[in-house]
C-alpha positions in Angstrom: -1.2 2.7 22.3 -4.4 4.2 23.8 -3.6 7.5 22.1 -4.4 5.9 18.7 -6.6 2.9 19.6 -8.6 1.5 22.3 -6.1 -1.0 23.6 -6.9 -4.5 22.3 -6.9 -7.5 24.6 -4.6 -10.5 24.1 -7.0 -12.0 21.5 -6.8 -8.8 19.6 -3.0 -8.9 19.4 -3.0 -12.6 18.5 -5.4 -11.8 15.6 -3.2 -8.9 14.6 -0.2 -11.1 14.3 -2.1 -13.8 12.5 -3.3 -11.3 9.9 0.2 -9.9 9.5 1.9 -13.3 9.1 -0.9 -14.9 7.1 -0.5 -12.1 4.5 3.3 -12.6 4.5 2.8 -16.4 4.0 0.3 -16.1 1.2 2.5 -13.5 -0.4 5.4 -15.9 -0.3 3.3 -18.6 -1.9 2.3 -16.3 -4.7 5.8 -15.0 -5.1 7.8 -18.2 -5.1 5.7 -20.2 -7.6 4.2 -19.0 -10.8 1.2 -21.2 -10.5 0.6 -20.0 -7.0 0.5 -16.4 -8.3 -1.9 -17.4 -11.0 -4.2 -19.2 -8.6 -4.3 -16.4 -6.0 -4.5 -13.4 -8.2 -6.3 -14.5 -11.3 -8.4 -17.6 -10.8 -9.6 -16.9 -7.2 -10.6 -13.3 -8.0 -12.7 -14.5 -11.0 -14.6 -17.0 -8.8 -15.1 -14.4 -6.1 -16.2 -11.7 -8.6 -18.9 -14.0 -10.0 -20.1 -16.0 -6.9 -19.3 -14.0 -3.8 -18.6 -10.2 -4.1 -22.0 -9.3 -5.6 -23.4 -10.3 -2.2 -20.7 -9.4 0.3 -19.7 -6.2 -1.4 -23.1 -5.0 -2.7 -23.7 -1.2 -2.8 -25.0 0.1 0.5 -24.1 -2.9 2.6 -23.7 -2.4 6.4 -19.9 -2.9 6.3 -19.0 -0.2 3.7 -17.4 -2.6 1.3 -19.8 -1.7 -1.5 -18.3 1.7 -2.3 -16.7 2.6 -5.6 -13.4 3.0 -3.9 -13.3 -0.5 -2.6 -14.1 -2.0 -6.0 -11.6 0.2 -7.8 -8.9 -0.5 -5.2 -9.5 -4.3 -5.5 -9.1 -4.4 -9.2 -6.3 -1.8 -9.4 -4.3 -3.9 -6.8 -5.0 -7.1 -8.8 -4.0 -5.3 -12.1 -0.7 -4.3 -10.4 0.1 -7.9 -9.3 -0.7 -9.3 -12.7 1.2 -6.6 -14.5 4.2 -7.2 -12.3 3.9 -11.0 -13.0 4.0 -10.2 -16.7 7.2 -8.2 -16.3 8.7 -11.0 -14.1 7.8 -14.0 -16.4 8.0 -12.5 -19.9 11.7 -11.9 -20.5 11.3 -9.5 -23.4 8.9 -7.3 -21.5 11.4 -6.5 -18.7 13.6 -5.0 -21.4 11.0 -2.6 -22.7 11.2 0.9 -21.2 7.4 1.5 -21.7 6.7 -1.7 -19.6 8.9 -0.4 -16.8 6.8 2.7 -16.6 3.8 0.5 -15.6 4.9 -0.2 -11.9 5.5 3.5 -11.3 2.2 4.5 -12.9 0.0 1.9 -11.1 1.7 2.9 -7.8 1.1 6.6 -8.4 -2.6 5.9 -9.4 -3.1 4.0 -6.2 -1.7 6.8 -4.1 -3.7 9.4 -6.0 -6.9 7.4 -5.3 -6.2 7.6 -1.6 -5.3 11.3 -1.8 -8.7 12.0 -3.5 -10.4 10.1 -0.7 -8.7 12.1 2.0 -9.8 15.4 0.3 -13.3 14.0 -0.1 -13.5 13.1 3.6 -12.6 16.7 4.4 -15.4 17.9 2.1 -17.9 15.9 4.1 -17.6 18.4 6.9 -17.9 15.8 9.6 -16.1 18.0 12.2 -17.4 16.0 15.1 -17.2 12.6 13.3 -19.9 10.6 11.6 -20.7 7.7 9.3 -20.2 7.7 5.5 -20.9 4.5 3.6 -21.4 2.9 7.0 -17.8 3.7 8.0 -17.0 6.1 10.9 -14.8 9.0 10.0 -14.0 12.5 11.1 -13.2 15.5 8.8 -10.5 17.9 9.7 -7.3 19.6 8.6 -5.5 16.3 8.9 -7.2 15.2 5.6 -5.6 18.2 3.8 -2.2 17.6 5.5 -2.1 13.9 4.5 -3.5 14.6 1.0 -0.5 16.8 0.4 1.8 14.2 1.9 0.5 11.7 -0.6 1.1 14.0 -3.5 4.7 14.5 -2.3 5.0 10.8 -2.1 4.0 10.5 -5.7 6.5 13.1 -6.7 9.4 11.3 -5.0 8.8 8.0 -6.9 12.0 7.6 -8.9 14.3 5.3 -10.8 11.7 3.1 -12.4 13.7 2.6 -15.6 16.2 0.8 -13.4 13.8 -2.0 -12.5 15.2 -5.5 -13.2 14.1 -9.1 -12.7 16.2 -11.0 -10.2 18.4 -14.0 -11.1 16.6 -16.2 -8.5 14.1 -18.9 -9.3 11.3 -16.6 -8.0 12.1 -13.9 -10.6 11.3 -11.0 -8.3 10.7 -7.6 -9.7 13.5 -5.6 -8.2 13.4 -1.8 -7.9 16.8 -0.8 -6.5 16.1 3.0 -6.5 13.1 2.5 -4.2 15.2 2.9 -1.0 14.2 2.5 2.6 13.6 6.2 3.1 10.8 6.2 0.4 9.3 3.1 1.9 9.1 4.6 5.4 7.7 7.8 4.0 5.0 5.8 2.1 4.2 3.7 5.2 3.7 6.8 7.4 1.5 8.4 4.7 -0.5 5.3 4.0 -1.1 4.6 7.7 -2.3 8.2 8.1 -4.7 7.7 5.2 -6.2 4.6 6.7 -6.4 6.2 10.1 -8.2 9.2 8.5 -10.5 7.5 6.1 -11.1 4.0 7.3 -10.5 4.8 11.0 -11.9 1.9 12.8 -10.5 -0.6 10.4 -7.0 0.9 10.3 -5.5 -1.4 13.0 -5.6 -4.1 10.3 -5.7 -2.4 6.9 -3.1 0.2 8.1 -0.7 -1.2 10.7 -0.9 -5.0 9.9 -1.1 -4.6 6.2 1.9 -2.3 6.0 4.0 -4.6 8.2 3.1 -7.5 5.9 4.9 -5.9 3.0 7.6 -3.9 4.8 8.9 -6.9 6.8 9.6 -8.9 3.5 11.1 -5.8 1.9 13.7 -5.6 4.7 14.2 -9.2 5.6 13.2 -11.6 2.8 13.7 -10.0 -0.6 15.2 -6.5 -0.5 14.3 -4.3 -3.5 11.0 -6.0 -4.1 8.8 -3.8 -1.8 6.3 -2.8 -4.6 5.8 -6.4 -5.5 5.2 -7.3 -1.8 2.9 -4.3 -1.4 0.8 -5.1 -4.4 0.3 -8.7 -3.5 -0.4 -8.2 0.2 -2.8 -5.3 -0.6 -4.7 -7.5 -3.1 -4.9 -10.4 -0.7 -6.2 -8.1 2.1 -8.8 -6.4 -0.1 -10.0 -9.7 -1.4 -10.4 -11.0 2.1 -12.3 -7.8 3.2 -14.6 -8.0 0.2 -15.3 -11.7 1.1 -15.5 -11.3 4.9 -16.6 -7.7 5.3 -17.7 -8.1 8.9 -14.1 -9.0 10.1 -13.1 -5.6 11.4 -16.5 -4.6 12.7 -17.9 -7.7 14.3 -15.3 -10.5 14.4 -12.2 -8.7 15.7 -12.9 -4.9 16.1 -10.2 -2.5 17.4 -11.5 1.0 17.4 -9.6 4.2 17.2 -9.9 6.7 20.1 -11.7 9.2 17.8 -9.3 11.8 19.2 -8.8 14.8 16.9 -5.3 15.3 18.2 -4.3 11.7 17.2 -5.6 12.4 13.7 -3.6 15.6 13.4 -0.4 14.1 14.8 -0.5 11.1 12.5 -1.0 13.2 9.4 1.5 15.8 10.4 4.2 13.2 10.9 3.4 11.8 7.5 3.6 15.2 5.9 6.9 16.1 7.6 8.5 12.8 6.5 7.4 13.2 2.9 8.3 16.8 2.8 11.8 16.0 4.1 12.2 13.3 1.5 11.0 15.6 -1.3 13.5 18.3 -0.3 16.4 15.8 0.0 15.6 14.4 -3.5 15.5 17.9 -5.0 18.9 18.7 -3.5 20.3 15.4 -4.7 18.9 15.9 -8.2 20.3 19.4 -8.5 23.7 18.5 -7.0 24.2 15.5 -9.3 22.4 17.1 -12.3 20.0 14.2 -12.7 16.8 13.9 -14.7 14.2 12.5 -12.3 12.2 11.0 -15.2 15.1 9.1 -16.6 17.9 8.7 -14.1 18.2 6.7 -10.9 18.7 9.0 -8.0 20.3 6.6 -5.5 22.5 4.6 -7.9 25.7 5.6 -6.1 24.5 4.7 -2.6 25.6 1.5 -0.7 21.9 0.5 -0.3 21.3 0.6 -4.0 24.5 -1.4 -4.8 23.7 -4.0 -2.2 20.2 -4.6 -3.5 21.6 -5.0 -7.0 24.4 -7.3 -6.0 22.0 -9.6 -4.1 19.6 -10.0 -7.1 21.6 -9.7 -10.3 
């Protein structure tokens, strides 16, 4: 652990678990009831936008929450959640092919935003580390490696025309072709992005946040990873915009600022996404599939099991 982070004490681990499971719990509240989703992702953000965020996320504040990236990420995450709710709760919309492009598009845009940030951090030339927008970061080849990993992750998004709404009362948005291999590749890339660009906050916005959507995707509602991801990401960013001192003052866990750690994390992310990209290319060619129209994993047991559990 001390390769990546300064090892947290018992209180640090307790807070880590509280963050992870609080995000899972609020996600479940917003997922299982329509009014809960409207409250969390529509009404609360309106109140915070008017009364709170102009102060806690003002440009140039000491916690770095006032950057263009934070504001864009907040509303793009909320747009994703609300868009997915529309697909889930408006029956005719889930049958429109153009509407099913939206989840893939908003996902790709969010990944691309982060890739741009990785390349931007490299351009800062902070080879020995330094502060940008009051956040510590270190420029290096890892930014390039992980930016490429993110682009490969975008290129391996597939099967969005196979998105369906589950038969269950919660009406989850199920994406059967988003299999575990893509989720793990995304997690590795996104953790590397947070480690590279939001280094001393990544214990929470990287590790805890990714666990909060990956655990439900494997153990609560399989096939609904993107729905879990959008909701937990929106919840986390709303919290950070509201309590910006959390990761710096209330419960700080710093990275080791070790260049080797940055490089290893990004290299692992690149290798995982490159392997997935090559595998999908081979599968597409072998089965003569159109990646813009066909579902790549439709014949797999994982795909069939997800479909059987939800339709």
